[in-house]
C-alpha positions as CSV (number, residue, x, y, z in Angstrom):
1,M,45.8,114.3,73.3
2,A,42.4,114.3,71.8
3,D,40.2,117.4,71.7
4,W,37.7,117.2,74.6
5,D,35.0,118.8,72.4
6,A,35.2,116.5,69.4
7,N,33.8,113.0,68.7
8,S,37.2,111.4,69.0
9,D,38.0,107.7,69.4
10,K,39.3,108.5,72.9
11,L,36.0,110.1,74.0
12,E,34.0,107.2,72.6
13,A,36.2,104.7,74.5
14,N,35.8,106.8,77.7
15,L,32.0,106.8,77.2
16,R,31.9,103.0,76.6
17,L,33.9,102.6,79.9
18,L,31.6,105.0,81.6
19,S,28.5,103.2,80.4
20,I,29.7,100.0,82.0
21,D,30.1,101.8,85.3
22,I,26.8,103.5,85.1
23,R,25.1,100.1,84.3
24,Q,26.8,98.4,87.2
25,N,25.6,101.2,89.5
26,A,22.1,100.9,88.2
27,I,22.1,97.1,88.6
28,S,23.4,97.3,92.2
29,R,21.0,100.2,92.9
30,A,23.9,102.2,94.3
31,P,22.8,105.6,95.4
32,L,23.6,108.4,93.0
33,T,25.7,111.1,94.7
34,V,27.4,114.3,93.7
35,D,30.7,112.4,94.0
36,T,29.4,109.7,91.7
37,A,28.6,112.2,89.0
38,R,31.9,113.9,89.7
39,S,33.7,110.6,89.1
40,W,31.8,110.0,85.9
41,H,32.9,113.4,84.6
42,Q,36.5,112.7,85.4
43,T,36.3,109.3,83.7
44,M,34.7,110.8,80.6
45,M,37.6,113.3,80.3
46,I,40.6,110.9,80.7
47,G,43.2,111.5,78.0
48,L,41.3,114.5,76.6
49,T,42.5,118.1,76.5
50,P,39.9,120.4,77.9
51,D,40.4,124.2,77.7
52,K,40.3,124.4,81.4
53,P,41.5,121.1,82.9
54,E,40.9,122.4,86.4
55,Y,37.2,122.4,85.8
56,V,37.0,118.6,85.2
57,G,35.0,116.9,88.0
58,W,33.8,120.2,89.5
59,Y,30.4,121.9,89.5
60,R,29.7,125.4,88.5
61,G,29.1,127.5,91.6
62,E,31.7,125.6,93.7
63,P,34.5,127.6,95.2
64,G,36.7,128.9,92.3
65,L,33.9,128.4,89.8
66,E,31.4,131.0,91.0
67,G,30.0,133.0,88.2
68,L,31.0,130.4,85.6
69,D,27.9,130.3,83.3
70,V,27.6,128.3,80.1
71,Q,26.1,128.8,76.7
72,I,25.6,126.7,73.7
73,G,24.7,128.8,70.7
74,N,22.0,131.2,71.8
75,H,20.9,129.0,74.7
76,Y,22.2,129.5,78.2
77,G,22.4,126.9,80.9
78,V,21.3,127.3,84.5
79,L,23.1,130.2,86.1
80,S,26.0,129.0,88.3
81,N,24.6,130.5,91.4
82,R,21.4,128.4,90.9
83,V,23.3,125.1,90.6
84,A,22.6,123.2,93.8
85,L,24.9,120.6,95.3
């Protein structure tokens, strides 16, 4: 399976598929929900191999993901206890 954190052909194909769904949602003016975003994340990750597959489609701060904070280089994301659902 493709590396989830690389610009692989599989990731690009997933993102193309996802862009179609996002566009259809926008055209139909479907309300954006937490479950919609969760579904988009799951679609983006199809066929990829994340380090923690159990995190796919879940939000930091949800049960089991409390205290899971993220960092890119020297930059930290919003603390998990501040992520609102």
